C-alpha positions in Angstrom: 30.4 -21.9 -8.9 29.9 -19.6 -5.9 29.2 -16.7 -8.1 26.5 -18.6 -10.1 24.9 -19.8 -6.9 24.6 -16.2 -5.6 23.7 -14.8 -8.9 24.3 -11.2 -7.8 26.0 -9.1 -5.1 23.7 -8.2 -2.2 23.9 -4.6 -0.8 22.9 -4.0 2.8 23.3 -0.8 4.8 27.1 -0.5 5.5 27.6 -4.1 4.4 28.0 -5.9 1.0 27.9 -9.6 0.2 29.9 -9.7 -3.1 29.1 -12.2 -5.8 32.8 -12.8 -6.4 35.4 -13.4 -3.7 36.6 -10.2 -2.1 40.1 -10.7 -3.5 38.6 -10.4 -7.0 35.8 -7.9 -6.4 37.9 -5.4 -4.5 41.3 -6.4 -5.9 42.1 -7.7 -9.4 38.7 -6.7 -10.9 38.4 -3.3 -9.3 39.3 -0.1 -11.1 41.9 1.8 -9.0 43.5 5.0 -10.1 46.8 4.7 -12.1 46.6 0.8 -12.1 46.2 -1.0 -15.4 43.3 -3.5 -15.6 42.2 -6.0 -18.2 38.8 -5.2 -19.8 36.4 -6.0 -22.5 35.8 -2.9 -24.5 32.6 -1.8 -26.3 33.5 1.1 -28.6 30.6 3.1 -30.2 30.2 6.1 -32.4 27.2 8.4 -32.3 26.0 11.2 -34.6 24.6 14.5 -33.3 21.1 13.2 -33.1 22.2 10.4 -30.7 21.9 7.6 -33.2 24.6 4.9 -33.0 26.4 4.7 -36.3 28.8 1.8 -35.6 30.3 -0.3 -32.8 33.1 -2.8 -32.3 34.2 -5.1 -29.4 37.7 -6.2 -28.4 39.8 -7.0 -25.4 41.9 -4.1 -24.0 43.7 -2.6 -21.0 42.2 0.3 -19.1 43.9 2.7 -16.6 41.9 5.0 -14.5 43.3 8.5 -14.4 41.4 9.8 -11.4 38.7 8.8 -8.9 35.8 11.2 -9.3 32.7 10.9 -7.1 29.2 11.7 -8.3 29.1 14.9 -6.3 32.4 16.1 -7.7 31.3 15.4 -11.2 28.0 17.3 -10.6 30.0 20.3 -9.4 32.0 20.3 -12.6 28.9 20.0 -14.8 27.1 22.8 -12.9 30.2 25.1 -13.3 30.8 25.4 -9.6 33.8 23.2 -8.9 35.3 23.3 -5.4 38.9 24.3 -4.9 39.8 20.7 -4.2 38.1 19.5 -7.4 39.6 22.2 -9.5 43.1 21.7 -8.3 43.5 17.9 -8.0 41.6 16.7 -11.1 43.3 16.3 -14.4 42.2 18.8 -17.1 41.7 15.9 -19.5 39.4 14.2 -17.0 37.3 17.3 -16.7 37.1 17.7 -20.4 36.0 14.1 -20.7 33.3 14.6 -18.2 31.9 17.6 -20.0 31.8 15.7 -23.3 30.1 12.7 -21.7 27.5 15.1 -20.2 26.7 16.5 -23.6 26.3 13.1 -25.1 24.2 11.9 -22.2 21.7 14.8 -22.7 21.3 13.9 -26.4 20.9 10.1 -25.7 18.3 10.9 -22.9 16.3 13.2 -25.2 16.3 10.6 -28.0 15.3 7.8 -25.6 12.3 9.7 -24.1 11.2 10.7 -27.6 11.1 7.1 -28.7 8.9 6.2 -25.7 11.1 5.2 -22.8 9.4 5.7 -19.4 10.9 8.0 -16.9 9.7 6.9 -13.5 11.2 8.8 -10.5 10.7 6.7 -7.3 12.7 8.3 -4.5 14.9 6.0 -2.5 16.0 6.3 1.1 19.5 6.2 2.4 20.0 4.8 5.9 22.7 6.5 8.1 24.2 3.8 10.3 26.7 4.3 13.1 29.5 2.0 14.0 27.3 -0.3 16.1 24.8 -0.8 13.3 22.2 1.4 14.9 20.3 3.7 12.4 20.7 7.3 13.4 19.0 9.0 10.5 17.0 8.3 7.3 17.4 10.7 4.4 16.0 10.7 0.8 18.8 10.0 -1.6 19.2 12.7 -4.2 19.4 11.6 -7.8 21.9 13.9 -9.6 22.5 14.4 -13.3 25.8 12.7 -12.8 24.0 9.5 -12.0 22.0 9.8 -15.2 25.2 10.4 -17.2 26.6 7.0 -16.2 23.2 5.4 -16.7 22.9 6.6 -20.3 26.3 5.5 -21.2 25.7 2.0 -19.7 22.3 1.8 -21.5 24.0 2.6 -24.8 26.6 -0.2 -24.3 23.9 -2.7 -23.3 21.9 -2.0 -26.5 25.0 -2.2 -28.7 25.9 -5.6 -27.3 22.4 -6.9 -27.7 22.3 -5.8 -31.3 25.7 -7.4 -31.9 24.5 -10.8 -30.5 21.2 -10.7 -32.4 23.0 -9.9 -35.7 25.2 -13.0 -35.3 22.2 -15.2 -34.9 23.5 -17.3 -32.1 21.9 -18.4 -28.8 22.2 -15.3 -26.6 21.2 -13.9 -23.3 18.8 -11.0 -23.0 17.3 -8.8 -20.3 13.6 -8.5 -21.3 10.6 -6.6 -20.0 7.3 -7.6 -21.5 4.3 -5.3 -22.1 1.9 -5.1 -19.2 -1.6 -6.6 -19.5 -4.4 -4.4 -20.8 -6.4 -4.9 -17.6 -3.6 -3.4 -15.5 -3.3 -0.4 -17.8 -7.0 0.3 -17.6 -6.8 0.1 -13.8 -3.8 2.5 -13.8 -5.9 4.9 -15.9 -8.8 4.7 -13.4 -6.3 5.4 -10.5 -5.0 8.5 -12.3 -8.6 9.7 -12.9 -9.5 9.3 -9.3 -6.4 11.3 -8.3 -7.4 14.2 -10.4 -6.0 13.3 -13.8 -8.4 15.1 -16.1 -6.6 14.0 -19.3 -5.8 10.5 -18.3 -8.4 8.9 -20.6 -7.6 11.2 -23.5 -3.9 10.5 -23.1 -4.4 6.7 -23.2 -6.9 6.8 -26.1 -4.6 8.8 -28.4 -2.6 6.8 -30.9 1.1 5.9 -30.8 3.2 3.5 -28.7 1.8 2.6 -25.3 4.9 4.0 -23.7 4.3 7.4 -25.2 0.7 7.4 -24.1 1.7 6.5 -20.6 4.3 9.3 -20.6 1.6 11.8 -21.6 -0.5 10.7 -18.6 2.5 10.9 -16.2 3.4 14.4 -17.3 0.0 15.7 -16.0 1.2 15.1 -12.4 4.6 16.7 -12.7 5.2 18.8 -9.7 2.1 17.6 -7.8 2.2 15.8 -4.5 0.5 12.8 -6.1 3.3 12.3 -8.6 5.2 9.9 -6.3 2.0 7.8 -5.8 1.4 7.7 -9.6 4.9 6.5 -10.3 4.6 3.8 -7.7 1.2 2.7 -9.2 2.8 2.7 -12.7 5.6 0.5 -11.5 3.1 -1.9 -9.9 1.2 -2.2 -13.1 4.4 -3.3 -15.0 5.5 -6.9 -15.4 8.6 -8.3 -13.8 11.8 -8.0 -15.8 13.8 -11.2 -16.3 16.7 -12.9 -18.1 15.9 -15.2 -21.0 17.4 -16.6 -24.2 14.5 -15.1 -26.2 14.7 -11.5 -27.3 11.3 -10.0 -26.3 12.5 -6.4 -26.0 12.4 -4.1 -23.0 9.0 -2.3 -22.6 10.0 0.1 -19.9 13.1 1.4 -21.6 11.5 1.3 -25.1 14.4 -0.8 -26.6 14.0 -3.5 -29.1 17.4 -5.0 -28.2 18.6 -5.0 -24.6 20.9 -7.1 -22.4 23.2 -6.7 -19.3 26.8 -6.2 -20.1 28.4 -3.5 -17.9 28.6 -5.1 -14.5 30.3 -8.6 -14.7 31.8 -8.2 -11.2 28.4 -8.0 -9.4 26.0 -9.7 -11.8 26.4 -13.2 -13.2 24.3 -12.6 -16.4 26.8 -9.9 -17.4 29.5 -12.6 -17.1 27.6 -14.9 -19.4 27.2 -12.1 -22.0 31.0 -11.4 -21.8 31.7 -15.1 -22.6 29.3 -15.0 -25.5 30.9 -11.9 -27.0 34.4 -13.4 -26.5 33.3 -16.6 -28.3 32.6 -14.4 -31.3 35.5 -12.0 -31.3 38.3 -14.3 -30.2 39.8 -17.1 -32.3 41.3 -20.3 -31.0 38.2 -21.8 -29.2 39.1 -20.4 -25.7 35.4 -19.5 -25.2 32.4 -21.5 -26.5 28.8 -20.5 -26.9 25.9 -22.0 -24.9 22.9 -23.9 -26.1 19.3 -22.5 -25.8 18.6 -25.1 -23.1 21.5 -24.0 -21.0 20.7 -20.4 -21.4 17.0 -21.0 -20.5 18.0 -22.8 -17.3 20.5 -20.0 -16.4 17.8 -17.4 -17.1 15.3 -19.0 -14.7 17.8 -19.5 -11.9 19.4 -16.0 -12.2 16.1 -14.2 -12.4 15.0 -16.0 -9.1 18.4 -15.1 -7.5 17.9 -11.5 -8.4 14.4 -11.4 -6.8 15.7 -13.2 -3.7 18.4 -10.6 -3.3 16.1 -7.7 -3.8 13.7 -9.1 -1.2 16.5 -9.6 1.3 17.6 -6.0 0.8 14.1 -4.7 1.4 13.7 -6.9 4.5 16.9 -5.6 6.1 15.9 -2.0 5.3 12.5 -2.6 6.9 14.2 -3.9 10.1 16.5 -0.9 10.2 13.6 1.5 9.6 11.6 -0.2 12.3 14.5 0.1 14.7 14.7 3.8 13.9 11.0 4.4 14.3 11.0 2.5 17.6 12.4 5.7 19.2 9.5 7.7 17.6 6.6 5.8 19.3 3.9 8.2 20.3 5.0 11.0 18.0 2.8 12.4 15.2 3.7 12.7 11.6 2.1 13.7 8.3 1.9 11.1 5.6 0.2 10.2 2.3 -1.8 7.0 1.6 0.4 4.9 -0.6 -1.8 1.8 -0.8 -5.2 0.6 0.3 -5.8 -3.1 1.1 -8.7 -5.1 2.5 -7.0 -5.3 5.9 -5.9 -1.6 6.3 -4.3 1.4 4.8 -0.5 1.9 4.2 0.7 5.5 4.9 4.0 6.8 3.6 5.6 9.4 5.9 6.7 12.5 4.1 9.6 13.2 6.5 11.4 9.9 6.4 9.8 8.1 3.4 8.8 5.2 5.6 5.5 3.4 5.2 3.4 1.8 7.9 0.0 0.2 8.3 -3.2 1.5 9.9 -5.1 -1.6 10.7 -8.8 -1.9 9.8 -9.8 -2.1 13.4 -8.0 1.1 14.2 -9.8 3.1 11.4 -13.0 3.2 13.5 -16.0 1.1 14.5 -17.8 0.7 11.2 -18.4 -1.8 8.4 -15.7 -1.2 5.8 -16.1 -2.0 2.1 -12.9 -2.5 0.0 -13.1 -1.5 -3.7 -10.3 -3.4 -5.4 -10.9 -1.7 -8.7 -10.4 1.8 -7.3 -8.3 0.9 -4.2 -10.6 2.6 -1.7 -12.0 1.7 1.7 -15.5 3.1 2.5 -17.4 3.1 5.8 -21.0 2.0 5.3 -22.6 4.3 7.9 -20.4 7.3 8.1 -19.5 7.4 4.4 -15.8 8.0 5.2 -13.5 7.0 2.4 -9.8 6.4 2.3 -8.1 6.4 -1.1 -4.7 6.6 -2.7 -3.0 10.0 -2.3 -5.1 11.1 0.8 -3.1 13.1 3.3 -3.4 11.8 6.9 -1.8 12.7 10.2 -0.8 9.6 12.1 0.8 8.6 15.4 3.4 5.8 15.6 1.5 3.3 17.8 3.5 0.1 17.8 6.8 -1.2 16.2 8.0 -4.8 15.8 11.7 -4.6 15.1 12.2 -8.3 14.4 9.5 -8.4 11.8 10.2 -4.9 10.5 6.6 -3.8 11.0 5.3 -0.4 11.9 1.7 0.4 13.0 0.1 3.8 12.9 -3.0 5.3 14.4 -5.0 8.2 13.2 -4.2 11.4 15.0 -7.7 12.4 16.1 -6.4 15.5 17.8 -5.2 16.9 14.5 -7.7 19.5 13.1 -7.4 18.1 9.5 -8.3 14.5 10.6 -11.0 15.8 12.9 -12.6 17.8 10.1 -12.4 14.9 7.8 -14.3 12.6 10.2 -17.0 15.3 10.9 -17.5 16.1 7.2 -17.9 12.4 6.4 -20.7 12.1 9.0 -22.5 15.2 7.6 -22.5 14.1 4.0 -23.5 10.5 4.6 -27.2 9.6 4.1 -26.6 6.3 6.0 -25.2 7.9 9.2 -27.3 7.3 12.3 -26.9 8.1 15.9 -24.6 5.2 16.6 -22.6 5.5 13.4 -20.3 8.5 13.6 -19.0 11.2 15.9 -20.9 14.0 14.2 -24.2 12.2 14.3 -23.8 11.8 18.1 -24.2 15.6 18.4 -27.4 15.6 16.4 -30.1 17.7 18.1 -27.5 19.3 20.5 -25.6 22.5 20.1 -22.1 22.0 21.5 -20.5 25.0 20.0 -18.8 27.2 22.5 -19.2 24.9 25.4 -16.0 24.1 27.3 -15.3 20.7 28.8 -17.6 18.8 26.5 -16.1 15.4 25.8 -16.5 13.9 22.3 -18.1 10.5 22.3 -15.7 7.7 21.3 -16.3 5.3 18.4 -15.8 2.4 20.8 -18.4 3.8 23.3 -20.9 4.2 20.5 -20.4 0.6 19.5 -20.9 -0.6 23.0 -24.1 1.4 23.4 -25.3 0.1 20.1 -24.8 -3.5 21.2 -26.5 -3.0 24.5 -29.5 -1.4 22.9 -29.8 -4.1 20.3 -29.6 -6.9 22.9 -32.3 -5.1 25.0 -34.5 -4.9 21.9 -34.0 -8.6 21.3 -35.0 -9.4 24.9 -38.2 -7.3 24.6 -39.2 -9.1 21.4 -38.6 -12.5 22.9 -40.7 -11.5 26.0 -43.4 -10.3 23.7 -43.5 -13.5 21.8 -43.4 -15.6 24.9 -46.5 -13.9 26.5 -48.7 -14.1 23.4 -51.5 -16.4 24.4 -53.8 -16.0 21.4 -55.8 -13.2 22.9 -56.6 -10.5 20.4 -57.1 -6.9 21.2 -60.3 -5.3 20.0 -58.6 -2.0 19.7 -61.2 -0.1 21.8 -59.3 1.8 24.4 -60.1 4.9 26.3 -57.8 7.9 26.5 -57.0 7.1 30.1 -56.2 3.5 29.3 -53.9 4.5 26.5 -52.1 6.9 28.8 -51.7 4.2 31.5 -50.4 1.7 28.9 -47.9 4.2 27.4 -46.6 5.3 30.9 -46.1 1.7 31.8 -44.3 0.9 28.6 -41.9 3.9 29.3 -40.9 2.2 32.5 -40.7 -1.3 31.0 -38.3 -4.2 31.6 -34.7 -3.5 30.7 -34.9 0.2 31.3 -35.5 1.1 27.6 -38.5 2.8 26.1 -41.2 0.7 24.4 -44.0 1.6 22.0 -47.6 1.1 22.8 -48.0 -1.4 20.0 -45.3 -3.6 21.5 -47.0 -3.6 24.9 -50.4 -4.3 23.5 -49.1 -7.5 21.9 -47.9 -8.6 25.4 -51.0 -7.8 27.5 -54.8 -7.8 26.8 -56.2 -4.4 26.0 -58.0 -2.5 28.7 -61.8 -2.0 28.2 -64.3 0.5 29.5 -65.6 -0.6 32.9 -62.9 -3.0 33.7 -60.9 -3.0 36.8 -57.4 -1.7 36.6 -55.1 -4.7 36.7 -52.6 -5.0 39.6 -49.2 -5.4 38.0 -46.9 -7.1 40.4 -43.3 -8.1 40.0 -44.1 -11.8 39.5 -46.3 -10.9 36.5 -43.3 -9.6 34.6 -40.9 -12.2 33.2 -37.3 -11.6 33.9 -34.7 -11.5 31.1 -32.4 -14.5 30.9 -29.8 -13.0 28.7 -26.5 -12.7 30.6 -25.6 -9.5 28.7 -28.9 -7.8 29.6 -28.9 -9.1 33.2 -25.5 -7.5 33.8 -25.4 -3.7 33.5 -23.1 -2.9 30.6 -22.4 -6.6 30.0 -22.1 -6.2 26.2 -19.6 -3.3 26.6 -17.6 -5.2 29.2 -17.3 -8.2 27.0 -16.3 -6.2 23.9 -13.1 -7.4 22.3 -12.1 -3.9 21.2 -10.2 -2.6 24.2 -8.7 0.8 23.6 -4.9 1.0 23.5 -4.2 -2.7 22.9 -2.2 -3.3 19.8 -1.0 -6.9 19.3 1.6 -7.2 16.5 0.5 -10.1 14.4 2.6 -11.8 11.6 1.6 -10.1 8.4 3.7 -7.9 6.0 6.9 -6.2 6.8 6.1 -3.3 4.5 4.1 -2.3 1.4 6.8 -3.9 -0.8 6.6 -7.2 1.1 2.8 -7.1 0.7 3.1 -6.6 -3.1 5.6 -9.4 -3.4 3.4 -11.9 -1.6 0.3 -10.7 -3.5 1.9 -11.8 -6.7 2.2 -15.4 -5.5 -0.8 -15.5 -3.2 -3.6 -13.6 -4.9 -6.3 -15.0 -2.6 -4.7 -14.5 0.7 -6.9 -14.1 3.8 -7.0 -10.8 5.7 -4.9 -11.0 8.9 -7.3 -8.7 10.6 -10.4 -10.8 9.8 -12.3 -12.2 12.8 -14.9 -15.0 13.1 -18.4 -13.8 13.0 -21.1 -14.7 15.5 -24.4 -16.1 14.1 -27.7 -15.4 15.9 -29.2 -18.0 18.2 -32.1 -20.1 17.0 -34.6 -18.4 19.3 -33.6 -14.9 18.3 -33.8 -15.9 14.6 -37.3 -17.3 15.0 -38.6 -14.2 16.7 -37.4 -11.9 13.9 -40.0 -12.7 11.3 -40.7 -9.1 10.5 -37.1 -8.0 10.5 -34.5 -8.0 7.9 -31.6 -10.2 9.3 -28.3 -9.0 8.0 -25.1 -10.5 9.4 -21.4 -9.7 8.7 -19.7 -11.5 5.9 -16.7 -13.8 6.5 -14.1 -11.0 5.9 -15.8 -8.8 8.5 -13.3 -7.0 10.7 -15.5 -6.5 13.8 -17.9 -3.9 12.3 -21.6 -4.1 13.2 -24.7 -3.6 11.3 -28.0 -2.3 12.7 -31.1 -4.5 12.0 -34.0 -2.2 11.1 -37.5 -3.4 11.6 -40.1 -2.7 9.0 -42.2 0.4 9.5 -45.6 0.0 11.1 -48.8 0.8 9.2 -50.0 2.9 12.2 -49.8 6.6 11.6 -49.9 7.7 15.2 -47.2 6.1 17.3 -46.3 6.9 20.9 -42.9 6.5 22.3 
């Protein structure tokens, strides 16, 4: 009953929660050298092409002759055995390993030829000390010795599934359904964006879908983007599950497949053992199960497996965060592993750890998220972040309890700096407030020492101040309009006086002559020069404009403040929640501020554009329509 409730063993760093009691999992059910154990045997024969000719199943007794690790087996296969391996291992054991290696190579070649997908996603291994503190994170190496055992277990699982299907009884299968056509088309688009020139051709060619996907994956062999492509391919696949219906296994390319080889740590294997024994043993000691019971067990055990996998990922995320806590402030090189509407996930090359660059930390701009191509594009600067991009980041904040890691772009890095500058140069939408590069427009800063680059946040504050001053001027202009019309007849001296006064106008900003003429009657020949006093000029009432730098002081974007908010522990956690909550809100979204009624009424000749609900603090510049006058003075 306890084993059914757990469903599977859970593996944490340096700690295991076994499905069975420890007395069974590490004692009576564990294979120890030179100790006989009861077993259920699957005996199979293969020809030289790797095809299974026949199989039979029976109860037996097994006695292990030697304990061989994966590393020791790999040394034997490579022909470089150590002195310890060569002297202590039985010759019959070595010969058995060589023969199994030859068989595994044949089985692997046949499986890939029939369309099985070979997805290599590197896994990390946490090195934990006696106190539970992570001291190192290394990439676990996948040896051929691992593949050897996998191929033999796959062969046994297929043989058992065929045996149960031939008996035409209610059985238990491990199924993996074919992915949706929309996800495959998206995967094809991702591959094309990452430089896959033959992605479309590979998918359009005939044959099984698995073979077409394999052709597409081979194009990225040996490239840095290969890891990202394999992650994207896994994300496009459906979730494997347990069920009483034989639907085949798409990923492995098998028509019949079940789980049989791990009854100590997986309860579905235990059910399959009982079903096999109900067929091969006489006397009624084991009985089969109905379709209804198997369907219920399949639903529960599939959920237990997913819960266990999520717990393992969460513990690993906490350990990784604890390890990266000591790295705060350090710079690393990474690759963009995923793009979302609330930021960019970056996978560090050195430790295989992913963290998030929040949308607010990417720069002061209006970002557009393309869900089809998984890209984030800045409207003004034209800067784009996509899957596979190489970025240099700094560890900015770590929340150990949540297992969350935040990154910042390393602006001091030449590669990142060149990327920002290039984006500003090629953008047709860049203006003097939009990007770093455009701030240097009209000024030659090459070779000057001590020049400080303008900051994104400073540009944003300046932009807000200038926009509020423009709003104040327009409101003053509308307020002083008394119906008097200008006859347009002005002398050169009057035009000069009006322009000079507009240059020293209210608010300290420059104003055009057309704006001033709408506020005051035009000067005529022979008229007395008016005496402009301070009481004739209305004072602005806006708190932001009345206080110097009020807009910048009230800005919510204070540099260096990173508040960890509950969101996603890692990229894997984000993908898990995205399956169940497709329409989740962005954690970095902020409420927008609508214009006041007075400002809205005064902007009749302007195009009013305001941020959408999912805006993350970016700003847009309202551009007034061009005047019909050809000669304009500033």
